[in-house]
N, C-alpha and C positions, 0 to 999 in steps of 0.2 A: 319689304321696305322697313327700315327703322327710322322713326321720326322722334326727335328729342329736342328739348329746349336747353340752351346753354348760356348762362350769364357770361358776359365777356369781361366785366370789371370785377376785381376782387373787392372784398369788403373794405370800405374806406377810400377807395380810389375815385369813385364817381361823385361829383359835387355840383351838378347843375342846380341852381337855387330853386327852380320851379318844377322839379321832377315829381313832387307830390308822392314820393316813395317809389316811383317807377325807376328801374335801371335797365339800360339797353341789353338786348340778348339776341342770339341767333337761334333759329330753328333749323335743324339739319334733316335732310332727306337722303338716307344712305342705303346703297345697295348692300345686301347681306353677304355677297360674294367677297372673298378676301383680295381679289385682283384690284389693281390700282385703277382709279377712274380720274378723268379730268374733273375739276371743281368749278362750280358757278355760284358766285355770291350775288344774290338778287337784292337790289336796293330800291324799294318802291318810292313813288313820289308822294305828293301831297302838299306842295308849296311850303315845305318846312313847318307846316302847321299840323299835319297828321301823317300817318304812314298807311298808304292806301292798300286795303286788302285785295283789290282787283289786280294789283301788280305784284302780289306776294306769292301765295301758295300756287295759284294756277301757273305762274311763270316757272317756279321751282319744279313743278311736276312736268312741265314741257321739256325742261332740260334733263330731269331725272329719267324720263322715258326715252331720252336719246343717249343714255349711257353716262351722264354726268352724276356725280354726287353733288347735291344742291344745298344751298344755305340761303335763308332769308334773314336780313338784318332789320330789327326794329330799333330805330335810333332815336336820339333826342329831338323833340319838336317843340314848337312854340306857338300854340294856337291862339293865345291871348295877346301875342306880340308886345309883351310888356317887359320881357327879360331876354335881350338878344342872345342868340345861340353862340355866335362868334365861331370859335374853332371846335366846339364840342361835337357836332355831327361828324366832322372830319376825324377827330380823335376816335370816335366810335367806330367808323369804318376802318380806319387804320388798325385799330386793335382787333377788330373782327377778322381781318385778313391775316394778321400775325397769329391770332388764336388758331385759326384753321390750319395754317402752315405748321405751327408748333405741334399740333395734334394730328398731323398728316397720317401717321400710322394708324391711329384709332379710327380716323375717318376714311381710310382706304383711298386716299387721293394722292396724285402726283403733285407735289407743291410747286413744281415748275409750270404746271398747266392749270393755273387758277385764273379765272376771268371774273370781272364784275359786270353786272347788267343793271343799269340804272334808268329810271323813268322820271321825266320831268324834273322836279327838284332833286329826286334821287339820281337823275342824270347829272345834275350839277354837282352833287356830292361825289359821285363816281369820277367825274371828270376832274374834280378838285384833287382827288387822290392821284389821278394820272399825272397832273402837272406839279403837284406840291408834295409828292410822297417823300422827297428828300428832306423836307422841312419838318416832318412830323416824327419827333422822337417819342418813344414809349417810356412812360415813367417807371415801368417795372423792369428790373434787371433780368428777369427770367425771359424777356423777349429780346434781349440784346442779340444782335446778329441775325435776327429773323426779318426778312424783307417784307415791307408792306406794299411794294410795287406790284400792281396787277400784271399778269402776263398779257392781258388784252382787256378791252372794255367794249361793251355794247351800250350805246347812249341813245335811248329812245325818247323822242321829242324833248330833248334836254333843255333846261334853263342853262344858259351859258353867259350871256353878257349883262353887265350892269349899265350899259349905255342906252342908246336910242331904242333898242328893241327889247329892253328888259321886261321880265315879269316882276313888277315892283313888289307884289305881295311876298314873293320868296325872299327878296333882299331885305324887306322890312323885318320879316321873322328872323332871318339869319343875322343881320348886322344892326338892326335898329333903324329908326326913322331918320337919324342924322349921323350916318357913319362918316368917317374921315375919307377924303379923296384917296388916300393911300390904301385904305382897306377896301374901298370899292374897286380900285384898280387891281388889287391882289385877287379879289374874287370875281373879276371879269375875266373869265378863263381864256378867252381868245387872245388875251394879251400875255398869257403865261406859258404857252406851249413852247417846249424846247425839244431837242432831239433825244432827251432822256425819257420822254413820255412813251407809254406802250402803244401798240397798234389800237386803233379805235374804229368801230363800226357805228355809223349814225343812221337813224331813220326818223322821218317825220312826214307830216302831210302839208301840202302847200297852203291849205285853207285853215290851218290851226289858228284860231282867233284868241287863244289864251297865251301860248308861248309862240311868238312869230317864228316862221320857218327860217328867218335870217339868223337866228341863234345857231342853228346847225350849219348854215353856210359859213358863218364867221369861224366856227371851230374847225370845220373841215379845211377851210382856207389856211388857217394857222398851221394845221397838221402838214398840209402840202408844203408850206413855206419852210417848215422846220425839218422836213424830210422824214416825217413819221408816217408809217404805213396806215392807210385808212380806206374805208369804203363809205359811201354816202348815198342813201336812197331816199328820194322824195316822192311820195305818192300823191296823186292828183287831189283826192278829196278825203275828208275824214276829220272828225272833231278831235280835240285834245283828249288824251287819256285813253286811247284805244286798247292799251294793253295787248293781249293776244288777238284781239279782234275776232273772237270766235263765238260760237253759239252760247257758251256759258256766260261770256261777257254781255251779250245781248240780253240774257235773262237775269242779269244782276246776280249771278251765281258765282261767288268768289271763294268758296271753300272756307277754311278756318280763318276767323277774323282776329287772331291773336295780335296782329299789328296795331289794333286799336287800344292796346294796353296803356300807352301814355295818356290818351284822352280819358279813358275810364278812371285812371288814377287821379287825374286833375279834376274830373267831374266830382268824384267822391270828396276831394278836398274842398271844392267850391260849395258843395251842398252842406258841408259841416261848418260853413262860414270861415274857412281857413285862409281866404285871400281878401284882405281889406280893400274895399272899393270896387270889387268885382261881383256882379250879380251871381247868385247861386245857379241860375239857369243859363249862364252865358254860353255854354257849350252844348245845350240840348239839341241843337240842329244837326249835330254830327250823326245822330242816330235816327233822323227822320226817315220814314219809309219812302221809297220812290213813288212818284205819282204815276198816274195812267199815261202812257206815252201817246203822243199824237200819231195817228196811223201814217200820215205822210212822212213825218219825221222818222218813224220806225223804218219805213221803206228806204229812206236815205241812209240810215245807219247800216242796214243790211247790205246795201250796195257798197258803202265805204268799207265795211268789214271784208267784203269779197276782194277788194283791192289791196287792203293793208295786211291781211292775215298771212301773206307769204313771207313776212319779214323773218320769222324764226328759222325757216328753211335757208334763207339767204345768209342769216347770221351764223347758223351752225356750219354751213359750207365754208364760210370765210374763216371761222374759228379753226376748222379742221386744217386749213392751210397755215394759219398764223401760229398755232400751238402744236402743229404736227400731231394731230389726233388721228 
């Protein structure tokens, strides 16, 4: 396997004000054989406040081990919720898809068989590209004519709606605390699905108390109404953020944590007094070690994982049909 980091923005292109020196990148997991592979772009969640390691490398390796060449996007986030992200994460994902397709030969991928796999807020970002791909023009002429439309999308316990069942924290980080009604509507994705959207696979748990399961129902219903191919699986129990729901997840073993680069850059800036009015230790909790789990709660997690860990097999079988893999 070849694992490499690739900046997606050329010097001078990226301008998010609170990046603290961070610039978005992808990490590639590539088979060394020259034969063409389908591609999977993994988009971890984190409430648009961080990029979760538990939904990054482990997921990429799950698809890599099934014959995909995989990529993980570390995109722009807003943990301090003081500088709305607006379109920047969507620009990041759109560029990442175009970047991989532009370099399809070097990555040994079939550009027509590129899917995205987003989790939670990363699911919102992935679904945003599914419904708004035509709106996102690339500023660089070298990407002219290269499509940013995914061939298919996996949306794992996704944030979708800005309405009654919204995950407010995600929308605060993305749009600010007082966004316009028009912007809220544009990013309430169940209202934006048309027949131009790619096929979508959704999964979630019924008892998710962070992002209500209604988010997935709203989006799958919109897909049905628009005539978009979709699959929708709801598992009985399980907390938000199950990722692969495997033993490594239970052990908090998440592989390489490069997706925390935006937080580390911002922490360094805070500790040097670089952001007026913000405590130097405002982000210290992001790296707090996990506490000792309650035994009964651990039993429930193990049961939940047994229920939900089948989703990768379901998703890969569905992708095989939709992408003709």
